[in-house]
GUTI-29051 format. One record per residue (C-alpha): residue number from 1; residue in three letters; x, y, z. Coordinates in steps of 0.1 Angstrom, whole numbers, plus 5000, padded with zeros to 4 digits. Example, Ala and Ser with C-alpha at 12.3 -4.5 7.8 and 13.67 -1.06 7.14 Angstrom:
<rs>
R  nr rest    X    Y    Z
R   1  ala 5123 4955 5078
R   2  ser 5137 4989 5071
</rs>
This chain:
<rs>
R  nr rest    X    Y    Z
R   1  unk 5228 5137 4887
R   2  unk 5200 5113 4878
R   3  unk 5186 5137 4852
R   4  unk 5221 5142 4836
R   5  unk 5225 5104 4834
R   6  unk 5196 5104 4809
R   7  unk 5209 5133 4789
R   8  unk 5188 5159 4806
R   9  unk 5203 5192 4817
R  10  unk 5185 5213 4842
R  11  unk 5192 5250 4837
R  12  unk 5187 5276 4865
R  13  unk 5171 5249 4886
R  14  unk 5165 5272 4916
R  15  unk 5150 5300 4894
R  16  unk 5128 5275 4875
R  17  unk 5116 5258 4906
R  18  unk 5106 5292 4921
R  19  unk 5087 5301 4889
R  20  unk 5071 5268 4880
R  21  unk 5065 5251 4913
R  22  unk 5030 5242 4923
R  23  unk 5013 5272 4940
R  24  unk 5007 5252 4972
R  25  unk 5043 5240 4976
R  26  unk 5049 5267 5002
R  27  unk 5021 5253 5023
R  28  unk 5035 5218 5023
R  29  unk 5038 5202 5057
R  30  unk 5074 5199 5070
R  31  unk 5066 5164 5083
R  32  unk 5058 5136 5059
R  33  unk 5029 5113 5068
R  34  unk 5029 5076 5061
R  35  unk 4999 5053 5061
R  36  unk 5007 5017 5070
R  37  unk 4981 4988 5071
R  38  unk 4983 4956 5091
R  39  unk 5001 4971 5121
R  40  unk 4984 4955 5152
R  41  unk 5009 4927 5159
R  42  unk 5041 4939 5175
R  43  unk 5059 4909 5159
R  44  unk 5045 4916 5125
R  45  unk 5060 4932 5094
R  46  unk 5036 4962 5095
R  47  unk 5046 4971 5131
R  48  unk 5083 4969 5121
R  49  unk 5077 4992 5091
R  50  unk 5060 5017 5114
R  51  unk 5089 5017 5138
R  52  unk 5114 5022 5109
R  53  unk 5095 5051 5094
R  54  unk 5091 5068 5128
R  55  unk 5128 5065 5134
R  56  unk 5134 5083 5101
R  57  unk 5113 5113 5113
R  58  unk 5080 5105 5095
R  59  unk 5046 5106 5111
R  60  unk 5027 5073 5108
R  61  unk 4991 5064 5108
R  62  unk 4986 5026 5114
R  63  unk 4954 5008 5103
R  64  unk 4943 4973 5114
R  65  unk 4911 4955 5119
R  66  unk 4923 4947 5154
R  67  unk 4935 4971 5181
R  68  unk 4972 4975 5183
R  69  unk 4987 4952 5209
R  70  unk 4993 4967 5244
R  71  unk 5029 4957 5243
R  72  unk 5036 4980 5214
R  73  unk 5060 5008 5225
R  74  unk 5051 5031 5195
R  75  unk 5023 5051 5211
R  76  unk 5044 5059 5241
R  77  unk 5077 5064 5222
R  78  unk 5062 5086 5195
R  79  unk 5031 5102 5210
R  80  unk 5033 5132 5187
R  81  unk 5039 5113 5154
R  82  unk 5021 5080 5157
R  83  unk 4983 5074 5154
R  84  unk 4966 5040 5154
R  85  unk 4932 5034 5140
R  86  unk 4911 5002 5143
R  87  unk 4890 4997 5112
R  88  unk 4888 4974 5082
R  89  unk 4907 4984 5051
R  90  unk 4890 4960 5027
R  91  unk 4855 4974 5030
R  92  unk 4836 5006 5039
R  93  unk 4859 5032 5023
R  94  unk 4839 5060 5038
R  95  unk 4847 5048 5073
R  96  unk 4884 5044 5063
R  97  unk 4885 5080 5049
R  98  unk 4869 5094 5081
R  99  unk 4895 5076 5102
R 100  unk 4922 5090 5080
R 101  unk 4909 5125 5082
R 102  unk 4907 5124 5120
R 103  unk 4942 5111 5123
R 104  unk 4956 5138 5100
R 105  unk 4938 5164 5120
R 106  unk 4953 5151 5152
R 107  unk 4987 5153 5136
R 108  unk 4981 5187 5122
R 109  unk 4988 5176 5087
R 110  unk 4968 5175 5054
R 111  unk 4988 5153 5030
R 112  unk 4998 5116 5028
R 113  unk 5032 5111 5013
R 114  unk 5037 5074 5018
R 115  unk 5013 5044 5016
R 116  unk 5025 5009 5026
R 117  unk 4999 4982 5019
R 118  unk 5009 4955 5042
R 119  unk 4975 4942 5055
R 120  unk 4966 4906 5047
R 121  unk 4960 4871 5059
R 122  unk 4981 4840 5053
R 123  unk 4954 4815 5064
R 124  unk 4916 4819 5064
R 125  unk 4894 4815 5094
R 126  unk 4875 4782 5096
R 127  unk 4859 4770 5128
R 128  unk 4871 4735 5138
R 129  unk 4836 4720 5138
R 130  unk 4830 4733 5103
R 131  unk 4863 4720 5090
R 132  unk 4855 4686 5106
R 133  unk 4821 4686 5090
R 134  unk 4836 4694 5056
R 135  unk 4863 4667 5058
R 136  unk 4838 4641 5069
R 137  unk 4828 4615 5043
R 138  unk 4804 4587 5040
R 139  unk 4817 4551 5044
R 140  unk 4830 4528 5016
R 141  unk 4845 4557 4997
R 142  unk 4811 4572 4988
R 143  unk 4811 4609 4994
R 144  unk 4781 4627 5006
R 145  unk 4771 4652 4979
R 146  unk 4758 4678 5003
R 147  unk 4791 4677 5021
R 148  unk 4810 4680 4989
R 149  unk 4789 4711 4980
R 150  unk 4796 4725 5015
R 151  unk 4833 4719 5010
R 152  unk 4832 4737 4976
R 153  unk 4814 4767 4992
R 154  unk 4839 4768 5020
R 155  unk 4868 4769 4996
R 156  unk 4852 4796 4975
R 157  unk 4846 4817 5007
R 158  unk 4882 4812 5017
R 159  unk 4894 4822 4983
R 160  unk 4873 4854 4985
R 161  unk 4888 4861 5019
R 162  unk 4923 4860 5005
R 163  unk 4915 4883 4976
R 164  unk 4896 4908 4998
R 165  unk 4921 4909 5027
R 166  unk 4953 4909 5006
R 167  unk 4945 4925 4973
R 168  unk 4913 4945 4975
R 169  unk 4925 4962 5006
R 170  unk 4957 4974 4988
R 171  unk 4936 4990 4960
R 172  unk 4910 5005 4984
R 173  unk 4936 5021 5007
R 174  unk 4955 5035 4977
R 175  unk 4923 5050 4963
R 176  unk 4913 5065 4996
R 177  unk 4947 5081 5001
R 178  unk 4951 5093 4966
R 179  unk 4933 5127 4971
R 180  unk 4956 5134 5000
R 181  unk 4988 5130 4979
R 182  unk 5010 5162 4979
R 183  unk 5011 5179 4945
R 184  unk 5041 5171 4923
R 185  unk 5071 5194 4919
R 186  unk 5070 5208 4883
R 187  unk 5104 5215 4866
R 188  unk 5113 5227 4831
R 189  unk 5143 5210 4816
R 190  unk 5163 5211 4784
R 191  unk 5174 5178 4769
R 192  unk 5211 5178 4759
R 193  unk 5216 5189 4723
R 194  unk 5182 5207 4719
R 195  unk 5195 5241 4728
R 196  unk 5225 5237 4705
R 197  unk 5207 5225 4674
R 198  unk 5176 5246 4680
R 199  unk 5180 5274 4706
R 200  unk 5143 5282 4704
R 201  unk 5133 5247 4714
R 202  unk 5108 5246 4742
R 203  unk 5119 5230 4775
R 204  unk 5103 5198 4786
R 205  unk 5080 5199 4816
R 206  unk 5087 5172 4842
R 207  unk 5064 5163 4871
R 208  unk 5083 5149 4900
R 209  unk 5059 5129 4922
R 210  unk 5061 5136 4959
R 211  unk 5041 5105 4970
R 212  unk 5050 5068 4971
R 213  unk 5029 5036 4973
R 214  unk 5046 5004 4984
R 215  unk 5027 4970 4982
R 216  unk 5039 4942 5004
R 217  unk 5035 4910 4983
R 218  unk 5053 4877 4988
R 219  unk 5076 4853 4970
R 220  unk 5046 4830 4968
R 221  unk 5034 4852 4940
R 222  unk 5060 4834 4918
R 223  unk 5063 4800 4936
R 224  unk 5038 4786 4960
R 225  unk 5046 4762 4988
R 226  unk 5030 4729 4997
R 227  unk 5003 4733 5023
R 228  unk 4967 4726 5031
R 229  unk 4946 4725 5000
R 230  unk 4925 4756 5010
R 231  unk 4955 4777 5020
R 232  unk 4975 4782 4988
R 233  unk 4955 4791 4957
R 234  unk 4939 4822 4972
R 235  unk 4971 4835 4988
R 236  unk 4992 4830 4957
R 237  unk 4965 4846 4935
R 238  unk 4962 4877 4958
R 239  unk 5000 4882 4961
R 240  unk 5004 4878 4923
R 241  unk 4976 4903 4918
R 242  unk 4996 4929 4938
R 243  unk 5023 4928 4912
R 244  unk 4998 4935 4884
R 245  unk 4983 4962 4906
R 246  unk 5017 4978 4909
R 247  unk 5022 4979 4871
R 248  unk 4987 4994 4864
R 249  unk 4989 5020 4892
R 250  unk 5024 5030 4881
R 251  unk 5009 5040 4847
R 252  unk 4977 5055 4862
R 253  unk 4995 5076 4888
R 254  unk 5025 5086 4867
R 255  unk 5037 5120 4877
R 256  unk 5017 5119 4910
R 257  unk 5031 5089 4928
R 258  unk 5058 5062 4925
R 259  unk 5045 5027 4929
R 260  unk 5066 4997 4939
R 261  unk 5061 4962 4952
R 262  unk 5083 4942 4977
R 263  unk 5082 4904 4978
R 264  unk 5094 4892 5013
R 265  unk 5100 4855 5018
</rs>
């Protein structure tokens, strides 16, 4: 129906699919596998996404830099379809790939059909004593230059934390999972009018992607909220960057994966 809406008529779809489908289609796993990041907290968005995907029949591999909370019911409720891995998703791609491979092997699968990049931070870590030292100033309104430089360095470090945890992680996980995407389904279609005006016109080959990437951004990508001076610029920059990443990946992975972004808030 969607193809006809755009003036595309599929002829002998069943026969064409049988002839033109990717040679490995018959070996496709019957169970789709989703990779979700930022899944440790049972009250978090990532954990809720895992629960929803599992309830729909998918197998899920959850990644987080922290172990999944013991209160999570997912390992007990879905022992055959849920795997949790504790590793960073913003650095060491080799370790991430190895963890992905081991989880796929345990599930008995070889492809990743869905990637949900949810991992991120909303406030950077700063020890209380360091924050107090940064905020301290000399008397009579004269700021200590060394402390001002320290404040600047802290802000830059915090900005980098936001970009690494929220944006770099989304790109890295997508790149690590990309080789595991299932091959697209290949179809030959005739656009309406072509076979009437020119019966010998060659059909158009369409690659239907079988993988999907979903980035979890935020409404702060468009409109930041008032908060601590160190807590807004980096977060808004990273979440805005996820929108640009979605556009560029949509072009780069056309025919292999659909790429979308969601802005909760």
